[in-house]
C-alpha positions as CSV (number, residue, x, y, z in Angstrom):
1,M,-6.7,6.2,-30.8
2,T,-2.9,7.5,-30.7
3,V,0.4,6.4,-29.0
4,N,-0.7,9.3,-26.9
5,D,-3.8,7.6,-25.2
6,L,-1.5,4.5,-24.2
7,P,-0.8,5.8,-20.8
8,A,-4.5,5.9,-19.6
9,I,-5.3,2.2,-21.3
10,N,-2.2,1.2,-19.3
11,A,-3.5,2.6,-16.4
12,T,-6.5,1.3,-16.8
13,L,-5.4,-2.4,-17.8
14,N,-3.1,-1.9,-13.9
15,A,-6.2,-1.4,-12.5
16,V,-7.9,-4.4,-14.1
17,S,-5.3,-6.3,-12.6
18,T,-5.1,-5.4,-9.2
19,L,-9.1,-5.9,-9.0
20,L,-8.1,-9.5,-10.8
21,L,-5.6,-10.2,-8.2
22,A,-7.3,-9.0,-5.3
23,G,-10.2,-11.1,-6.5
24,G,-8.3,-14.3,-6.8
25,Y,-6.6,-13.7,-3.5
26,I,-10.1,-13.9,-1.8
27,L,-11.3,-16.7,-4.0
28,I,-8.4,-18.9,-3.1
29,K,-9.0,-18.2,0.3
30,C,-12.2,-19.4,0.5
31,G,-11.4,-22.5,-1.3
32,H,-13.4,-21.7,-4.6
33,R,-10.2,-22.9,-6.6
34,D,-11.7,-23.1,-10.1
35,W,-12.6,-19.5,-9.4
36,H,-9.1,-18.3,-8.4
37,R,-7.2,-20.0,-11.5
38,R,-10.1,-17.9,-13.9
39,F,-9.3,-14.8,-12.2
40,M,-5.5,-15.5,-11.9
41,L,-5.6,-16.3,-15.9
42,A,-7.4,-13.1,-16.4
43,A,-4.9,-11.1,-14.5
44,L,-1.7,-12.6,-16.5
45,V,-3.6,-12.0,-19.7
46,V,-4.5,-8.3,-18.6
47,S,-0.8,-7.4,-17.0
48,A,0.4,-9.4,-21.0
49,A,-1.7,-6.5,-22.1
50,F,-0.5,-4.1,-20.0
51,L,3.2,-5.2,-21.0
52,S,2.9,-4.9,-24.7
53,C,1.0,-1.4,-24.4
54,Y,3.7,-0.4,-22.3
55,L,6.7,-1.4,-24.5
56,V,4.8,0.2,-27.9
57,Y,4.4,3.5,-26.3
58,H,7.8,3.8,-24.4
59,Y,9.4,2.9,-28.0
60,H,7.6,5.8,-30.0
61,V,7.6,7.8,-27.3
62,G,10.5,7.6,-25.1
63,S,10.4,8.4,-21.4
64,K,8.1,11.3,-20.0
65,P,10.2,13.6,-17.1
66,F,9.2,14.2,-13.9
67,P,8.5,17.9,-12.9
68,E,11.2,19.6,-10.8
69,L,8.4,20.1,-7.9
70,G,10.7,19.8,-4.7
71,W,9.9,17.2,-2.4
72,I,6.9,15.9,-4.4
73,K,9.5,14.8,-6.9
74,T,11.2,12.8,-4.2
75,V,8.1,11.2,-3.2
76,Y,7.7,10.4,-7.1
77,L,11.0,8.8,-6.8
78,I,10.7,6.3,-4.0
79,I,7.3,5.1,-5.3
80,L,8.7,5.0,-8.6
81,I,12.4,3.6,-8.3
82,P,11.5,0.0,-6.3
83,H,8.1,-0.3,-8.8
84,I,10.7,-0.5,-12.0
85,I,12.7,-3.0,-10.0
86,L,10.2,-5.1,-9.2
87,A,8.4,-5.2,-12.4
88,A,11.6,-6.3,-13.9
89,V,11.7,-8.8,-10.9
90,M,8.3,-9.8,-10.8
91,V,8.0,-11.3,-14.5
92,P,10.1,-14.5,-14.0
93,M,8.2,-14.4,-10.9
94,I,4.9,-14.8,-12.8
95,L,5.9,-17.4,-15.1
96,K,7.4,-19.8,-12.3
97,T,3.9,-19.8,-10.5
98,F,1.9,-20.5,-13.0
99,W,4.3,-23.1,-14.4
100,H,3.7,-24.9,-10.7
101,A,0.2,-24.1,-10.8
102,F,-0.3,-25.4,-14.6
103,R,1.8,-28.6,-13.8
104,G,-0.1,-29.2,-10.2
105,E,3.0,-28.8,-8.3
106,W,0.4,-26.6,-5.4
107,E,3.3,-26.3,-2.7
108,S,6.0,-25.3,-4.8
109,H,3.2,-22.5,-6.6
110,K,1.9,-21.6,-2.6
111,Q,5.4,-21.3,-1.8
112,I,6.4,-19.0,-4.8
113,A,2.9,-17.4,-5.1
114,R,3.4,-16.1,-1.2
115,W,6.2,-13.9,-2.8
116,T,4.8,-13.1,-6.4
117,F,1.4,-11.8,-5.3
118,P,2.1,-8.9,-3.0
119,I,5.2,-7.7,-5.6
120,W,2.7,-7.9,-8.7
121,M,0.1,-6.1,-6.4
122,Y,2.4,-3.5,-5.3
123,V,3.7,-2.8,-8.9
124,S,0.1,-3.0,-10.2
125,I,-1.1,-0.2,-7.9
126,T,2.1,2.0,-7.9
127,G,1.7,2.0,-11.5
128,V,-1.8,3.1,-11.5
129,L,-0.1,5.7,-8.8
130,I,2.9,6.8,-11.3
131,Y,0.3,7.5,-14.0
132,F,-1.7,10.1,-12.0
133,M,1.2,11.6,-10.7
134,L,3.3,11.9,-14.1
135,Y,0.2,12.2,-16.7
136,L,-2.6,14.2,-14.3
137,W,-1.9,15.8,-11.2
138,F,1.7,17.2,-11.4
139,A,1.7,17.7,-15.0
140,P,2.3,21.1,-16.5
141,P,-1.5,21.7,-18.2
142,A,-1.8,23.1,-21.4
143,Q,-4.0,26.1,-20.1
144,T,-5.0,27.2,-16.5
145,M,-7.6,29.5,-15.2
146,V,-6.4,31.3,-12.5
147,S,-7.4,33.6,-9.9
148,D,-5.5,36.6,-9.0
149,F,-7.2,37.0,-5.1
150,G,-5.8,40.3,-4.8
151,T,-8.2,42.0,-7.7
152,G,-10.8,39.1,-7.7
153,S,-10.2,38.4,-11.6
154,C,-9.7,35.5,-13.7
155,K,-7.7,35.2,-16.8
156,T,-6.4,32.5,-18.5
157,I,-2.6,31.9,-19.2
158,N,-1.4,28.9,-21.7
159,Y,1.2,27.0,-20.6
160,S,2.2,24.8,-23.8
161,N,5.3,26.4,-24.0
162,C,6.5,26.7,-20.4
163,A,9.3,24.8,-19.2
164,R,8.7,21.7,-17.1
165,S,9.2,23.2,-13.6
166,V,5.8,25.3,-13.8
167,I,3.5,24.4,-10.3
168,P,0.2,23.6,-11.9
169,W,-1.6,23.8,-8.8
170,G,-1.7,25.1,-5.0
171,Y,-0.1,28.7,-4.5
172,K,2.6,30.8,-6.1
173,K,3.1,34.5,-5.7
174,G,0.1,35.6,-4.6
175,I,-1.7,33.6,-7.3
176,R,-4.0,30.6,-6.7
177,Y,-4.5,28.0,-10.0
178,V,-8.4,27.4,-9.4
179,T,-9.2,25.2,-12.6
180,R,-7.2,23.3,-15.3
181,I,-8.2,23.2,-18.7
182,I,-7.0,20.3,-20.5
183,T,-6.5,20.7,-23.7
């Protein structure tokens, strides 16, 4: 495993956290306080593991720019900006929510959890979405198999040295990108 594997691990940890949060919410609504506590503690541990991996990755790699894809980049930024702001805000909220729960201050716990839960869910879900957008859906592939509909021929193009503005899928000048081969 290398530092380049951490984004996929981070997305997985975010997805697991989302499932644990949803399960904890359902469990408390059904009156299963003990199971709710277990799920929420697990979500806290998984989120702490995510934060550790995230910090290690960005310490070693820095930030990864999103390609210039017009309106798609705008959508990405609309998702990313509140994600970053809420991720910073939610850490003290999570700690305060757990503090009240551990002290048995249930009214205070419920009061802040009403705000903490949706923010934590949003950040977890959008974290996975950001990973897909940045590393899978819109990342320039190293190689792409293309089909030219005019001639019906296929050829492999190496994009490993291309600028970040290459559109990795869709239609561009009569060529449709058929299959991405990630190397």
